[in-house]
C-alpha positions as CSV (number, residue, x, y, z in Angstrom):
1,X,-12.3,-24.1,14.2
2,X,-13.5,-23.1,10.8
3,X,-15.1,-25.6,8.4
4,X,-14.6,-25.7,4.7
5,X,-17.9,-23.9,3.9
6,X,-17.0,-21.0,6.3
7,X,-13.6,-20.5,4.8
8,X,-15.0,-20.5,1.2
9,X,-17.6,-18.0,2.2
10,X,-14.9,-15.8,3.9
11,X,-12.7,-16.1,0.7
12,X,-15.7,-15.1,-1.5
13,X,-16.6,-12.1,0.7
14,X,-13.0,-11.0,0.9
15,X,-12.6,-11.2,-2.9
16,X,-15.8,-9.3,-3.4
17,X,-14.6,-6.6,-0.9
18,X,-11.3,-6.4,-2.8
19,X,-13.0,-5.9,-6.2
20,X,-15.3,-3.3,-4.7
21,X,-12.1,-1.6,-3.2
22,X,-10.6,-1.5,-6.7
23,X,-13.7,0.1,-8.2
24,X,-13.9,2.6,-5.3
25,X,-10.2,3.5,-5.8
26,X,-10.6,4.0,-9.5
27,X,-13.6,6.3,-9.0
28,X,-11.8,8.2,-6.2
29,X,-8.7,8.8,-8.2
30,X,-10.7,9.8,-11.3
31,X,-12.7,12.3,-9.2
32,X,-9.6,13.8,-7.6
33,X,-7.3,13.9,-10.6
34,X,-9.7,14.7,-13.4
35,X,-9.9,18.4,-12.7
36,X,-6.1,18.8,-12.4
37,X,-5.7,16.8,-15.7
38,X,-8.3,19.0,-17.4
39,X,-6.6,22.2,-16.2
40,X,-3.2,21.0,-17.6
41,X,-4.8,20.1,-20.9
42,X,-6.4,23.5,-21.2
43,X,-3.0,25.2,-20.4
44,X,-1.1,23.1,-22.9
45,X,-3.8,23.7,-25.6
46,X,-3.5,27.5,-25.0
47,X,0.3,27.4,-25.2
48,X,0.1,25.3,-28.4
49,X,-2.4,27.7,-30.0
50,X,-0.4,30.8,-29.0
51,X,2.8,29.3,-30.4
52,X,1.3,28.4,-33.7
53,X,-0.2,31.9,-34.0
54,X,3.0,33.6,-33.1
55,X,5.1,31.5,-35.5
56,X,2.8,31.0,-38.5
57,X,5.7,29.7,-40.6
58,X,5.6,26.5,-38.6
59,X,3.0,24.0,-39.8
60,X,0.9,22.1,-37.3
61,X,2.2,18.7,-38.6
62,X,5.9,19.8,-38.1
63,X,5.1,21.1,-34.6
64,X,3.4,17.8,-33.8
65,X,6.3,15.8,-35.0
66,X,8.7,17.9,-33.0
67,X,6.7,17.4,-29.8
68,X,6.5,13.7,-30.3
69,X,10.3,13.5,-30.7
70,X,10.9,15.5,-27.5
71,X,8.4,13.4,-25.5
72,X,10.1,10.2,-26.8
73,X,13.5,11.5,-25.7
74,X,12.1,12.6,-22.3
75,X,10.6,9.1,-21.8
76,X,14.1,7.7,-21.9
77,X,15.4,10.3,-19.5
78,X,17.1,12.5,-22.2
79,X,16.8,16.2,-21.5
80,X,16.6,18.2,-24.8
81,X,17.0,21.6,-23.3
82,X,20.1,23.4,-24.5
83,X,20.6,25.5,-21.3
84,X,21.0,22.3,-19.2
85,X,23.9,19.9,-19.0
86,X,23.1,16.7,-20.7
87,X,22.3,13.9,-18.2
88,X,24.3,10.8,-18.7
89,X,21.7,8.2,-17.9
90,X,23.9,5.2,-18.5
91,X,26.9,6.2,-16.5
92,X,28.1,3.6,-14.0
93,X,26.3,5.2,-11.1
94,X,23.0,5.5,-13.0
95,X,23.4,2.0,-14.5
96,X,24.0,0.5,-11.0
97,X,20.9,2.4,-9.7
98,X,19.0,1.0,-12.6
99,X,20.2,-2.6,-11.9
100,X,19.1,-2.2,-8.2
101,X,15.6,-1.0,-9.2
102,X,15.2,-3.9,-11.5
103,X,16.2,-6.7,-9.1
104,X,14.2,-5.1,-6.2
105,X,11.2,-4.8,-8.6
106,X,10.9,-1.1,-7.9
107,X,11.4,-0.3,-11.6
108,X,10.8,3.4,-11.9
109,X,10.6,3.3,-15.7
110,X,12.1,6.7,-16.3
111,X,15.2,5.1,-17.6
112,X,14.9,2.0,-19.7
113,X,17.0,0.1,-22.3
114,X,17.0,1.8,-25.6
115,X,18.2,-1.1,-27.8
116,X,16.7,-4.5,-28.5
117,X,19.8,-6.2,-27.2
118,X,19.6,-4.2,-23.9
119,X,15.9,-5.2,-23.5
120,X,16.7,-8.9,-24.0
121,X,19.6,-8.6,-21.5
122,X,17.3,-6.8,-19.1
123,X,14.8,-9.7,-19.2
124,X,17.5,-12.3,-18.6
125,X,19.1,-10.2,-15.9
126,X,15.7,-9.8,-14.1
127,X,14.9,-13.5,-14.3
128,X,18.1,-14.3,-12.5
129,X,18.4,-11.2,-10.4
130,X,14.9,-10.9,-8.9
131,X,14.9,-14.4,-7.2
132,X,18.5,-13.9,-6.2
133,X,17.6,-10.6,-4.5
134,X,14.5,-12.0,-2.8
135,X,16.5,-15.0,-1.5
136,X,19.3,-12.7,-0.2
137,X,16.8,-10.3,1.5
138,X,14.9,-13.2,3.0
139,X,18.1,-14.6,4.5
140,X,19.0,-11.1,5.9
141,X,15.5,-10.7,7.3
142,X,15.7,-14.1,9.0
143,X,19.0,-13.2,10.6
144,X,17.5,-9.8,11.8
145,X,14.5,-11.6,13.2
146,X,16.8,-13.7,15.4
147,X,18.5,-10.5,16.6
148,X,15.1,-8.8,17.3
149,X,14.1,-11.8,19.5
150,X,16.6,-10.6,22.1
151,X,14.7,-7.3,22.3
152,X,11.4,-9.2,22.5
153,X,12.8,-11.3,25.3
154,X,13.5,-8.2,27.3
155,X,9.9,-6.9,26.6
156,X,8.5,-10.3,27.7
157,X,10.6,-10.2,30.9
158,X,9.4,-6.6,31.7
159,X,5.8,-6.8,30.7
160,X,4.6,-10.4,30.5
161,X,3.2,-12.1,33.5
162,X,0.2,-13.8,31.9
163,X,-1.3,-14.5,28.5
164,X,-2.8,-11.1,28.1
165,X,0.4,-9.2,29.0
166,X,2.3,-11.6,26.6
167,X,0.1,-10.4,23.8
168,X,0.5,-6.8,24.9
169,X,4.3,-7.1,24.9
170,X,4.3,-8.5,21.3
171,X,2.2,-5.5,20.1
172,X,4.4,-3.0,22.0
173,X,7.5,-4.5,20.5
174,X,6.0,-4.3,17.0
175,X,4.8,-0.8,17.6
176,X,8.3,0.4,18.5
177,X,9.7,-1.2,15.3
178,X,7.0,0.6,13.3
179,X,7.9,3.9,14.9
180,X,11.6,3.5,14.3
181,X,10.9,2.5,10.6
182,X,8.6,5.5,10.1
183,X,11.2,7.9,11.5
184,X,14.3,6.5,9.9
185,X,12.9,5.2,6.6
186,X,10.3,7.9,5.8
187,X,10.4,11.1,7.9
188,X,14.1,11.8,8.1
189,X,14.8,10.8,4.4
190,X,11.8,12.9,3.4
191,X,13.3,15.9,5.1
192,X,16.7,15.3,3.4
193,X,15.1,14.8,0.0
194,X,13.0,17.9,0.5
195,X,16.2,20.0,1.0
196,X,18.3,18.3,-1.7
197,X,15.6,18.2,-4.5
198,X,14.8,21.7,-5.7
199,X,11.1,21.4,-6.5
200,X,10.1,18.8,-3.9
201,X,7.8,19.5,-0.9
202,X,7.7,17.3,2.1
203,X,4.7,15.5,0.8
204,X,6.5,14.9,-2.5
205,X,9.5,13.4,-0.7
206,X,7.4,11.3,1.6
207,X,5.4,10.0,-1.4
208,X,8.7,9.1,-3.2
209,X,9.9,7.2,-0.1
210,X,6.7,5.3,0.3
211,X,6.3,4.5,-3.4
212,X,9.9,3.3,-3.6
213,X,10.1,1.2,-0.5
214,X,6.8,-0.6,-1.2
215,X,8.3,-1.4,-4.6
216,X,5.3,0.3,-6.4
217,X,7.8,2.5,-8.3
218,X,5.5,4.7,-10.4
219,X,8.5,6.9,-11.5
220,X,6.7,10.3,-11.4
221,X,9.3,11.3,-8.7
222,X,12.8,10.1,-9.0
223,X,15.6,11.5,-6.8
224,X,18.9,12.6,-8.3
225,X,17.6,13.1,-11.9
226,X,18.0,16.9,-12.1
227,X,20.6,17.9,-14.6
228,X,21.9,20.5,-12.1
229,X,22.2,18.0,-9.3
230,X,25.5,18.5,-7.4
231,X,27.6,15.4,-6.5
232,X,25.2,13.3,-8.5
233,X,27.5,10.2,-8.4
234,X,27.7,10.2,-4.6
235,X,24.0,11.0,-4.3
236,X,23.0,8.0,-6.5
237,X,25.2,5.7,-4.5
238,X,23.6,6.9,-1.2
239,X,20.2,6.6,-2.8
240,X,20.9,3.0,-3.9
241,X,22.0,2.1,-0.3
242,X,18.9,3.7,1.0
243,X,16.6,1.6,-1.3
244,X,18.4,-1.7,-0.4
245,X,18.3,-1.0,3.3
246,X,14.7,0.3,3.1
247,X,13.3,-2.6,1.2
248,X,15.0,-5.0,3.6
249,X,13.5,-3.2,6.7
250,X,10.1,-3.3,5.0
251,X,10.3,-7.0,4.5
252,X,11.5,-7.4,8.1
253,X,8.4,-5.5,9.3
254,X,6.1,-7.6,7.2
255,X,7.8,-10.8,8.6
256,X,7.3,-9.6,12.1
257,X,3.6,-8.9,11.6
258,X,3.3,-12.4,10.2
259,X,4.8,-13.9,13.3
260,X,2.1,-12.5,15.6
261,X,-0.7,-15.1,15.9
262,X,-3.4,-12.4,16.5
263,X,-2.6,-10.9,13.1
264,X,-2.6,-14.0,11.0
265,X,-5.7,-13.3,9.0
266,X,-5.1,-16.1,6.6
267,X,-6.5,-18.5,9.3
268,X,-10.0,-17.3,8.4
269,X,-9.6,-18.5,4.8
270,X,-8.1,-22.0,5.4
271,X,-10.0,-24.8,7.1
272,X,-8.2,-27.1,9.6
273,X,-8.4,-29.9,7.1
274,X,-6.7,-27.9,4.3
275,X,-3.9,-26.9,6.6
276,X,-3.3,-30.5,7.8
277,X,-3.3,-31.8,4.2
278,X,-0.8,-29.2,3.1
279,X,1.4,-30.0,6.1
280,X,1.2,-33.8,5.2
281,X,2.0,-33.0,1.5
282,X,5.1,-31.0,2.4
283,X,6.2,-33.7,4.9
284,X,5.9,-36.4,2.1
285,X,7.8,-34.2,-0.4
286,X,10.6,-33.7,2.1
287,X,10.9,-37.5,2.7
288,X,11.0,-38.2,-1.0
289,X,13.6,-35.5,-1.6
290,X,11.2,-33.4,-3.7
291,X,10.7,-30.6,-1.2
292,X,11.3,-27.1,-2.7
293,X,9.2,-25.1,-0.3
294,X,9.9,-24.4,3.4
295,X,7.3,-25.6,5.9
296,X,4.7,-22.9,6.3
297,X,4.1,-21.2,9.7
298,X,1.0,-22.8,11.1
299,X,-1.3,-20.9,13.3
300,X,-1.6,-22.2,16.9
301,X,-5.3,-22.1,16.6
302,X,-5.3,-25.2,14.3
303,X,-3.5,-27.3,16.8
304,X,-0.6,-28.0,14.4
305,X,3.0,-28.0,15.6
306,X,4.6,-24.6,15.2
307,X,7.9,-24.1,13.4
308,X,10.5,-22.8,15.8
309,X,12.4,-21.2,13.0
310,X,9.5,-19.3,11.5
311,X,7.8,-18.3,14.8
312,X,10.3,-16.8,17.2
313,X,7.5,-15.3,19.3
314,X,5.8,-18.6,19.8
315,X,9.1,-20.4,20.3
316,X,9.9,-18.2,23.3
317,X,6.4,-18.7,24.7
318,X,6.7,-22.5,24.4
319,X,10.2,-22.4,26.1
320,X,8.6,-20.5,29.0
321,X,5.7,-23.0,29.3
322,X,8.1,-26.0,29.2
323,X,10.3,-24.4,31.9
324,X,7.3,-23.7,34.1
325,X,6.0,-27.3,33.7
326,X,9.4,-28.7,34.6
327,X,9.7,-26.5,37.6
328,X,6.2,-27.5,38.7
329,X,6.9,-31.3,38.3
330,X,10.1,-30.9,40.3
331,X,8.3,-29.1,43.1
332,X,5.6,-31.8,43.3
333,X,8.3,-34.5,43.3
């Protein structure tokens, strides 16, 4: 049992660690990337200087204006090179891909609305589409969790004879899901991307998969954007399916982790009283017809009734315990 003072202290320490983590990350990235950035700056400065010396008829202001125009076009995904086929960024396939990245909050940013009307529509589209997508993915994840319970039941039957082996079977089950996700969402797609994309290494492809499926979406690597890409329409459709399936599996994995009592770290930041008050508040809201949030999954360590819908692992354990108690009572009788 954790009292209110302990949970507040834990929250303060965790927040402090988080801020320190951000500062360490900033310094680490600066230390690693600064030399590469400086090397590129020196190379560009030399190329710029050599160009202006070679073509003295071009003024520096005109050259600067020309570069700004090219960079602005490239920012919107327009390739200005004459020896490459112009990329149609707003074809149906690319537009569909853009819509998916918006509603899944990946948002690469390499292709964005060019007109004010398009930007306003994008805002409205995202306001409706993002909650709709999250709701749909949550429903799918809940359905998949029910299916995965059958595999967990098999693990429990094979490995679980006491409380310790019960915990062990949960971790084995989760570990196998992690391994399958790693193989089929990251390693195999990375190998495929490495062979399809001309300039990508395995690290580049794996980085793209991770940044995409975690919905970070930096946009420095985007598959299928090369002007010489063959079967670009089919490639974009496959990529869209991969992103939708991948984000769903990532949400499923997170949901599975949250179902394991030993991994519910949030219990160290909420006191028993706070959890009970929230439980009572939600119950009151439900009675008055004002409930808009589902009941939270309560950790068994607080002694609050567990939700059978949100905690499939605990539900199976409780069923086993009830069955054992019934059998014991019948035997005594």
